[in-house]
C-alpha positions as CSV (number, residue, x, y, z in Angstrom):
1,M,-37.0,-20.6,-19.9
2,T,-33.6,-20.7,-19.3
3,L,-30.7,-18.1,-20.5
4,L,-27.4,-19.0,-21.8
5,L,-24.3,-16.6,-20.8
6,V,-21.8,-16.4,-23.6
7,L,-18.3,-15.2,-23.4
8,H,-17.1,-13.4,-26.5
9,R,-13.8,-14.0,-27.3
10,M,-11.1,-11.0,-26.6
11,E,-7.6,-9.8,-28.2
12,V,-4.6,-10.0,-25.6
13,C,-1.4,-8.5,-26.2
14,I,1.7,-10.4,-25.3
15,L,4.8,-8.4,-24.2
16,T,8.5,-9.8,-23.1
17,A,10.8,-7.9,-20.5
18,T,14.4,-9.3,-20.9
19,E,17.3,-7.8,-18.8
20,Q,20.6,-9.7,-18.9
21,G,19.6,-12.9,-20.9
22,E,16.7,-13.7,-18.6
23,Q,13.0,-13.3,-20.0
24,Q,9.6,-12.7,-18.3
25,T,6.0,-13.2,-20.5
26,F,3.1,-10.4,-19.7
27,R,-0.1,-10.7,-21.2
28,L,-2.1,-7.5,-21.6
29,A,-6.3,-7.6,-22.3
30,D,-7.8,-5.3,-24.9
31,G,-8.7,-1.9,-23.5
32,E,-7.2,-3.2,-20.1
33,V,-4.3,-0.6,-18.4
34,A,-1.4,-2.0,-16.1
35,T,1.5,-0.3,-14.3
36,F,5.1,-1.3,-15.3
37,G,7.9,-1.1,-12.7
38,R,9.7,-2.6,-9.5
39,S,6.8,-2.5,-7.1
40,S,4.9,-5.1,-5.6
41,S,1.8,-3.1,-6.5
42,C,2.6,-3.3,-10.5
43,A,1.0,-5.5,-12.7
44,F,4.1,-6.0,-14.6
45,R,7.0,-6.4,-12.2
46,V,10.7,-6.5,-12.9
47,T,13.6,-6.7,-10.8
48,D,15.8,-4.0,-12.7
49,A,17.3,-1.6,-10.3
50,K,17.1,1.0,-13.2
51,V,14.1,0.5,-13.6
52,S,11.8,3.1,-11.2
53,R,9.3,1.4,-8.4
54,Q,6.5,3.1,-10.7
55,H,7.7,3.5,-14.1
56,C,5.2,3.7,-16.8
57,L,1.8,3.0,-17.6
58,L,1.0,0.3,-20.4
59,G,-2.2,0.3,-22.2
60,Y,-3.5,-2.0,-24.9
61,R,-6.3,-1.0,-27.4
62,S,-7.1,-2.6,-30.7
63,G,-4.0,-3.5,-32.0
64,T,-1.7,-0.8,-30.3
65,L,0.2,-0.5,-27.3
66,E,0.4,2.8,-25.7
67,V,3.2,3.5,-23.2
68,S,3.4,6.6,-20.6
69,D,6.1,7.3,-18.4
70,L,5.1,8.0,-14.9
71,G,8.0,10.3,-13.8
72,S,10.7,7.5,-13.6
73,S,14.7,8.4,-12.8
74,N,15.4,6.7,-16.1
75,D,13.0,7.8,-18.6
76,L,11.9,5.8,-21.5
77,K,13.8,5.1,-24.9
78,H,11.9,4.2,-28.1
79,R,14.2,3.8,-30.9
80,G,17.0,5.2,-29.2
81,E,15.0,8.3,-28.5
82,R,13.9,9.6,-24.7
83,K,10.0,9.8,-24.9
84,A,7.6,10.4,-22.2
85,H,4.5,8.7,-24.2
86,F,4.4,6.6,-27.7
87,T,2.5,4.0,-29.1
88,L,3.9,0.6,-30.4
89,Q,2.7,-1.7,-33.2
90,L,3.3,-5.6,-33.0
91,G,7.2,-6.5,-33.6
92,D,8.2,-3.0,-31.8
93,G,9.5,-2.6,-28.3
94,F,10.8,0.1,-25.8
95,H,13.7,0.3,-23.1
96,A,13.1,1.0,-19.3
97,G,16.4,1.2,-17.6
98,R,18.4,-1.9,-18.5
99,T,15.5,-3.7,-19.6
100,Y,14.0,-4.3,-23.2
101,V,10.0,-4.8,-23.4
102,A,8.9,-6.0,-26.8
103,F,5.2,-6.3,-28.0
104,V,5.8,-9.7,-29.7
105,G,2.3,-11.1,-30.5
106,V,-1.4,-11.0,-30.3
107,E,-3.5,-14.0,-29.3
108,S,-7.2,-14.5,-28.7
109,A,-8.9,-15.5,-25.3
110,V,-12.1,-16.0,-23.8
111,P,-12.1,-13.4,-20.9
112,R,-11.6,-15.2,-17.3
113,A,-14.6,-14.8,-15.0
114,P,-14.2,-12.6,-11.8
115,A,-15.2,-15.3,-10.0
116,E,-12.2,-17.5,-11.0
117,A,-9.9,-15.7,-8.7
118,V,-11.9,-16.3,-5.6
119,P,-10.2,-19.4,-3.8
120,A,-11.8,-22.6,-3.4
121,A,-11.8,-22.4,0.2
122,L,-13.3,-19.3,0.4
123,A,-16.0,-19.6,-2.3
124,P,-19.5,-19.3,-1.3
125,M,-22.1,-21.8,-2.9
126,P,-21.7,-22.1,-6.4
127,V,-24.4,-20.3,-8.8
128,E,-25.3,-21.9,-12.2
129,I,-25.5,-19.2,-14.2
130,A,-26.3,-20.9,-17.4
131,S,-29.6,-22.5,-15.7
132,L,-31.1,-19.6,-14.1
133,P,-34.3,-18.6,-14.9
134,V,-35.5,-15.7,-16.6
135,D,-38.6,-13.9,-14.7
136,G,-38.0,-10.5,-15.4
137,T,-36.5,-9.5,-12.3
138,Q,-33.6,-11.4,-11.8
139,S,-30.8,-12.0,-14.9
140,A,-27.9,-14.3,-15.1
141,Q,-25.9,-11.4,-15.3
142,V,-27.0,-9.7,-12.2
143,A,-26.5,-12.7,-10.2
144,E,-23.0,-13.5,-11.6
145,I,-22.1,-9.5,-10.9
146,E,-23.8,-9.5,-7.3
147,T,-21.6,-12.2,-5.8
148,L,-18.5,-10.0,-6.5
149,A,-17.5,-6.7,-4.5
150,C,-16.6,-4.6,-7.8
151,A,-17.9,-3.9,-11.2
152,P,-16.4,-5.3,-13.9
153,L,-13.8,-2.8,-15.6
154,R,-15.1,-1.1,-19.0
155,D,-12.6,-1.5,-22.0
156,E,-14.7,-0.1,-24.6
157,P,-14.1,3.8,-24.8
158,H,-16.8,6.6,-24.7
159,A,-18.0,7.9,-28.3
160,D,-17.1,11.5,-27.4
161,E,-13.9,11.0,-25.5
162,P,-10.6,13.0,-26.1
163,A,-7.6,11.1,-26.7
164,I,-4.1,10.9,-25.2
165,G,-2.4,13.5,-26.0
166,A,-5.4,15.7,-26.1
167,V,-5.2,18.9,-24.1
168,I,-7.9,19.9,-22.0
169,G,-8.0,23.1,-20.2
170,N,-4.2,23.1,-18.7
171,Y,-3.6,19.6,-19.1
172,Q,-2.4,17.2,-21.7
173,L,-3.7,13.9,-21.3
174,V,-1.5,11.2,-21.2
175,A,-2.9,7.5,-20.4
176,V,-6.2,5.9,-19.6
177,L,-6.6,4.9,-15.9
178,G,-10.0,3.6,-15.6
179,R,-13.5,3.7,-17.1
180,S,-17.0,3.9,-15.8
181,D,-20.6,5.0,-17.0
182,R,-20.3,8.5,-16.2
183,G,-16.6,9.1,-17.8
184,T,-13.2,8.1,-18.2
185,A,-10.7,8.6,-15.5
186,F,-6.7,9.9,-17.1
187,C,-3.5,10.4,-16.2
188,A,-2.7,14.0,-17.1
189,E,-0.1,17.0,-16.6
190,H,-0.6,20.4,-16.1
191,S,1.0,22.4,-19.1
192,Q,3.1,24.9,-17.1
193,L,3.5,23.1,-13.6
194,H,4.4,19.7,-15.3
195,R,2.7,18.6,-12.3
196,R,0.8,15.1,-12.8
197,V,-2.8,14.6,-11.7
198,A,-5.9,12.8,-12.6
199,I,-8.4,14.2,-14.4
200,K,-12.0,12.9,-14.1
201,W,-13.7,13.8,-17.5
202,L,-17.5,13.7,-17.6
203,R,-19.0,12.6,-20.7
204,K,-21.6,14.7,-22.5
205,D,-24.4,12.6,-22.9
206,A,-24.1,11.1,-18.9
207,D,-27.8,11.6,-18.2
208,G,-27.8,15.6,-19.2
209,E,-27.5,18.2,-16.8
210,A,-28.4,16.4,-13.7
211,M,-25.5,14.2,-13.7
212,A,-23.2,16.8,-14.4
213,S,-24.7,18.8,-11.4
214,A,-24.5,16.4,-9.2
215,F,-20.7,15.4,-10.3
216,L,-20.0,19.0,-9.6
217,A,-21.1,18.8,-6.7
218,D,-19.3,15.7,-5.5
219,M,-16.0,17.4,-6.8
220,R,-17.0,20.5,-4.2
221,K,-17.7,18.7,-1.6
222,A,-14.4,17.0,-1.9
223,A,-12.5,19.9,-1.8
224,V,-14.0,21.0,1.2
225,V,-12.9,18.5,4.1
226,S,-9.0,18.4,4.0
227,S,-7.3,15.3,5.1
228,P,-4.2,13.2,4.4
229,Y,-6.3,10.1,3.9
230,L,-8.8,11.8,1.4
231,L,-7.9,12.9,-2.0
232,S,-7.5,16.2,-2.9
233,V,-9.5,17.9,-5.7
234,Y,-7.4,20.7,-7.1
235,D,-9.5,22.1,-9.7
236,I,-12.6,21.8,-11.7
237,E,-14.3,23.2,-15.0
238,P,-18.0,23.2,-14.4
239,E,-19.1,24.8,-18.0
240,G,-17.5,24.7,-21.5
241,P,-17.3,21.4,-24.0
242,A,-15.3,19.6,-21.6
243,R,-16.2,19.1,-18.0
244,Y,-13.8,17.6,-15.7
245,A,-12.3,17.7,-12.2
246,A,-8.2,17.7,-11.9
247,M,-7.3,15.7,-8.5
248,E,-4.5,14.5,-6.7
249,I,-3.2,11.0,-8.5
250,A,-2.7,8.3,-6.3
251,A,0.5,6.5,-6.1
252,G,-0.8,2.8,-6.1
253,R,-3.5,1.0,-7.2
254,S,-7.3,0.9,-5.9
255,V,-8.8,-2.3,-4.4
256,A,-11.1,-3.0,-7.2
257,S,-7.4,-3.3,-9.2
258,Y,-6.4,-5.7,-6.8
259,L,-9.6,-8.0,-6.7
260,Q,-9.7,-8.5,-10.8
261,S,-6.2,-9.0,-11.8
262,G,-4.4,-9.5,-8.6
263,P,-2.0,-10.1,-6.8
264,R,-4.3,-10.6,-3.8
265,L,-4.0,-8.5,-0.8
266,S,-2.6,-10.2,2.8
267,W,-4.7,-9.5,5.6
268,E,-2.3,-7.1,7.1
269,E,-2.0,-5.3,3.8
270,A,-5.9,-4.7,3.9
271,T,-6.5,-3.9,7.7
272,T,-3.5,-1.5,6.8
273,A,-5.2,0.2,3.9
274,I,-8.8,-0.2,5.6
275,A,-7.2,1.8,8.8
276,D,-6.4,4.7,7.1
277,V,-10.2,4.5,5.3
278,L,-11.5,4.7,9.1
279,R,-9.3,7.6,9.6
280,A,-10.3,9.5,6.3
281,L,-14.1,8.5,7.3
282,S,-13.4,10.2,11.5
283,T,-12.4,13.7,9.5
284,L,-15.6,13.7,7.3
285,H,-18.0,12.7,9.8
286,E,-16.6,15.5,12.5
287,A,-17.2,17.8,9.6
288,Q,-21.2,16.1,9.8
289,Q,-20.7,14.8,6.6
290,V,-21.4,11.3,5.2
291,H,-19.5,9.6,2.4
292,G,-22.4,7.5,1.1
293,G,-19.9,5.5,-1.7
294,V,-17.1,3.2,-0.2
295,K,-16.7,0.3,-2.4
296,P,-13.3,-1.1,-3.5
297,E,-13.2,1.1,-6.5
298,N,-12.8,4.2,-4.4
299,V,-10.2,2.5,-1.9
300,F,-6.3,3.3,-3.1
301,V,-3.5,1.4,-2.1
302,L,-0.6,3.2,-1.6
303,D,2.8,2.5,-2.8
304,R,4.2,3.6,0.2
305,G,1.7,2.0,2.2
306,G,-1.7,2.6,3.5
307,A,-4.3,4.1,1.5
308,K,-6.7,6.5,0.2
309,L,-10.2,7.5,0.0
310,S,-12.2,8.9,-2.8
311,D,-15.4,9.8,-4.7
312,V,-17.2,11.6,-1.5
313,R,-20.6,12.4,-2.2
314,A,-22.5,15.3,-2.2
315,E,-26.0,13.3,-1.8
316,P,-24.9,10.4,-0.1
317,R,-26.8,8.0,-2.3
318,L,-26.5,4.6,-4.8
319,R,-26.0,6.0,-8.6
320,P,-28.2,4.3,-11.2
321,D,-25.1,2.6,-12.4
322,E,-24.4,0.8,-9.2
323,W,-25.5,-2.2,-7.5
324,A,-25.3,-2.4,-3.5
325,A,-22.1,-4.8,-3.7
326,C,-20.7,-2.8,-0.7
327,A,-24.1,-0.5,0.7
328,A,-25.7,-1.1,3.6
329,P,-29.1,-2.7,3.9
330,E,-30.9,0.3,4.8
331,M,-29.1,2.8,2.4
332,S,-29.7,0.2,-0.3
333,R,-33.6,-0.5,0.4
334,R,-34.2,2.9,1.7
335,G,-31.7,5.1,0.7
336,V,-30.6,5.9,4.7
337,A,-27.0,7.2,4.7
338,S,-25.2,8.0,8.3
339,V,-22.4,7.1,9.9
340,R,-23.2,3.3,10.6
341,A,-23.7,2.7,6.8
342,D,-20.1,4.4,5.7
343,L,-19.1,1.8,8.5
344,Y,-20.9,-1.1,6.8
345,S,-19.3,-0.2,3.6
346,V,-15.5,-0.1,5.2
347,G,-16.9,-3.3,6.5
348,A,-18.0,-5.0,3.6
349,V,-14.4,-3.3,1.5
350,A,-12.7,-5.3,4.2
351,F,-14.3,-8.8,3.7
352,A,-13.6,-8.3,-0.1
353,A,-10.4,-7.9,-0.2
354,I,-9.0,-10.6,2.4
355,T,-11.6,-13.2,0.4
356,G,-10.0,-12.1,-3.0
357,G,-13.3,-10.1,-4.2
358,L,-16.7,-11.7,-2.8
359,S,-19.6,-9.5,-2.1
360,M,-22.2,-9.4,0.9
361,L,-24.9,-10.6,-1.9
362,D,-25.1,-14.1,-2.5
363,G,-26.6,-13.4,-5.8
364,R,-30.3,-14.7,-4.9
365,G,-31.2,-11.3,-3.4
366,G,-30.1,-12.9,0.4
367,R,-27.0,-12.0,2.3
368,I,-24.0,-14.2,3.1
369,D,-22.7,-15.7,6.3
370,A,-19.9,-14.0,6.5
371,S,-18.0,-15.2,9.8
372,K,-18.7,-18.9,7.8
373,I,-16.5,-18.0,5.0
374,L,-13.7,-15.7,6.9
375,A,-13.3,-19.1,9.2
376,N,-12.0,-21.0,6.3
377,D,-8.8,-18.9,6.0
378,T,-7.3,-20.4,9.7
379,S,-4.7,-17.4,8.8
380,L,-7.3,-14.6,10.3
381,P,-7.1,-13.4,13.6
382,P,-10.3,-14.2,15.1
383,S,-10.6,-11.1,16.6
384,L,-10.1,-9.9,13.0
385,I,-13.2,-12.2,12.1
386,E,-15.1,-11.1,14.9
387,W,-14.6,-6.9,13.8
388,I,-14.9,-7.9,10.1
389,C,-18.7,-9.5,11.0
390,S,-19.6,-6.6,13.8
391,M,-18.7,-4.0,11.0
392,V,-21.6,-5.8,8.2
393,D,-24.3,-6.4,10.9
394,E,-27.4,-6.0,9.2
395,D,-28.6,-4.1,12.1
396,P,-26.9,-1.0,12.4
397,V,-27.3,-1.0,16.2
398,Y,-25.0,-3.4,16.4
399,R,-22.5,-1.7,14.5
400,P,-19.5,0.4,16.0
401,V,-21.0,3.9,16.9
402,S,-17.9,6.1,15.0
403,A,-15.5,5.3,12.9
404,E,-12.7,6.2,15.8
405,A,-14.5,3.5,17.7
406,A,-14.1,1.4,14.5
407,L,-10.3,2.4,14.5
408,T,-9.3,2.1,17.6
409,A,-10.7,-1.6,17.7
410,L,-8.9,-2.7,14.7
411,T,-5.8,-1.0,15.6
412,T,-5.6,-2.8,19.0
413,I,-6.6,-6.2,17.0
414,S,-3.7,-5.6,14.4
415,G,-1.4,-5.1,17.7
416,S,-2.5,-8.1,19.4
417,A,-2.1,-10.2,16.3
418,S,1.3,-9.0,15.3
419,A,2.6,-9.4,19.1
420,S,1.2,-13.1,18.8
421,H,3.1,-13.7,15.3
422,S,6.2,-12.4,17.3
423,K,6.0,-14.9,20.1
424,I,5.6,-17.7,17.5
425,A,8.3,-17.0,15.6
426,A,10.4,-17.0,18.7
427,A,9.4,-19.8,20.6
428,T,9.9,-21.9,16.7
429,P,13.7,-23.0,16.4
430,S,15.2,-22.7,13.4
431,L,15.5,-26.0,11.6
432,S,17.6,-25.2,9.1
433,T,21.7,-26.0,9.7
434,G,24.2,-23.3,8.5
435,V,21.5,-21.1,8.5
436,P,21.9,-18.3,11.1
437,Q,19.2,-18.1,13.9
438,P,17.2,-14.8,14.5
439,R,18.5,-12.2,17.4
440,F,15.9,-13.0,19.6
441,V,16.6,-16.6,19.0
442,Q,20.3,-16.2,19.8
443,Q,19.6,-13.9,23.4
444,A,17.5,-17.1,24.6
445,A,20.4,-18.7,26.2
446,P,20.5,-20.5,29.3
447,R,21.1,-18.0,32.2
448,E,24.8,-20.0,33.7
449,A,25.9,-19.2,29.8
450,Q,25.2,-15.5,30.1
451,R,27.2,-15.2,33.2
452,Q,30.2,-16.8,31.9
453,P,32.8,-13.5,31.0
454,P,33.6,-13.7,27.3
455,P,36.7,-15.1,26.1
456,R,39.5,-13.2,25.7
457,T,40.6,-14.4,22.5
458,G,39.2,-11.3,20.6
459,G,40.6,-9.2,17.9
460,Q,43.0,-7.9,20.0
461,Q,46.7,-9.5,20.6
462,Q,47.3,-10.5,24.5
463,R,50.7,-9.1,25.6
464,P,53.4,-11.8,26.9
465,K,54.3,-11.9,30.4
466,A,57.2,-10.0,32.2
467,S,60.1,-11.5,33.8
468,P,60.7,-11.4,37.7
469,A,63.9,-9.5,37.1
470,K,61.9,-6.7,34.8
471,V,59.3,-6.7,37.7
472,F,62.0,-5.9,40.4
473,F,63.7,-3.6,39.0
474,A,60.8,-1.7,38.0
475,R,59.3,-1.4,41.4
476,L,62.8,-0.6,42.6
477,T,62.9,2.6,40.0
478,G,59.8,3.7,40.8
479,E,60.3,3.5,44.8
480,M,63.3,5.9,43.7
481,I,62.2,8.5,41.8
482,V,59.2,8.7,45.3
483,F,61.9,8.9,47.4
484,T,63.8,11.9,45.3
485,I,61.1,13.8,45.0
486,I,60.1,13.3,48.7
487,L,63.7,14.6,49.6
488,A,63.6,17.0,46.9
489,C,60.3,18.7,48.4
490,G,61.8,18.6,52.7
491,I,65.0,20.4,51.3
492,A,63.3,22.6,49.6
493,L,60.9,23.3,52.6
494,L,64.0,23.7,55.0
495,L,65.3,26.3,52.5
496,L,62.1,28.3,53.1
497,L,62.6,28.0,56.9
498,K,65.5,29.8,56.6
499,I,65.0,32.5,54.6
500,K,61.5,33.5,56.3
501,F,63.3,32.6,60.0
502,P,67.1,33.8,59.9
503,D,67.6,33.0,63.4
504,F,66.4,29.7,62.6
505,D,69.2,27.0,63.4
506,I,68.6,23.4,61.6
507,Y,71.3,22.0,64.0
508,R,69.0,23.1,67.0
509,L,66.1,21.4,65.1
510,I,67.6,18.0,65.0
511,G,69.2,18.2,68.4
512,R,72.8,18.9,67.5
513,D,73.6,22.1,68.6
514,K,76.6,22.0,70.9
């Protein structure tokens, strides 16, 4: 018996961004949220200098486009009015800086399978989803999911999910950041402080009181440990009709967002983010705490560089709605959480970020050989491949002993790779005519040329040569001035001697006395 995978068609919103006659087209799937701005991390990127790095959030749902300002310097204008939040229907638009964004159409499309984003050179052996046997233990959907390192984005809202614009406690909901089986993450603004935060709202039927207690325990644990590499927790509401936590909002995107909607992270960007994750884990481990849930959804790559880690767990274990995509083997099989289990998850996230979303699982209940897949990418330093393979070793004994040790090794690898890249660039001459060479190439001149004095044909104008007569009279005048000064000093000395010694006779001194 076989199981056929059916992909349902969905709506896609078509947007155009026009600046000074140049137009770009963007597409936004139903239920998807994307950032708009100048930053390379934005899903919708423009070059307008009047647009902020992260100008606004765009969310499409059931024929309506929701637009929310992200504290931009030039605000948003909708129909001539400055607004922080508004909705658009087909044919409507708004201004961001000098750019006009228009909602021009809706089309129907088949959702793209996440595995298609994986480059062919890095893809493992393909899994034939349409002809997998149904044996009660593994379905075609699970086999497909386990070859990916992050969960597919949840599009549909929860039944009791609050609407955009609703007020929960002291916070007004501005936009949807993401959804999970436990609840929804909102971008919200404090009614008095006007500070943007992330609200993690817990749905009411999330497995009853047990799930609510675990959620609040996680937030309390995250609030205890303070680190610049961990997302801070500001407030929680443990009771009442709406249970939520107010957290620091990350000025960036999660690794899962990069893996599912692009662009792909370079290995330099990935290792920079992973280094900050290790710094966050080092702080947790020093406080005798284990994270227990490092995965692409919890690692946020910041626009300014680096990363922050979120979702510290009071009980480090896999949740019922999760699969073991980035969990250590000992944690997924026996529920054993430890420092080295956290390090395995960090290595799995690094592997996923570099390969474009591959999981350590092969979809058949086994694990892939990371070294073979990473070796296909010739741009990766061999030392980085070895480091990732040591982090994801199935035996915890062969992993680094601590997050600090793993960070030290990764920093050394990144520094050595950067130095090697600089040496290669310095040894490669510029082949383009008329293009100035880099500074380090210009300094690599022959020593004989470096010893030669610079030519005296600079910006200053040279003085004309003086004639011999002028030189003679100038020297004569100078000597006469010197002689006159000496003579005057001598006369003054004789006068002083005459005043001091009245009997002193100058003629006796010079031998003219008669």
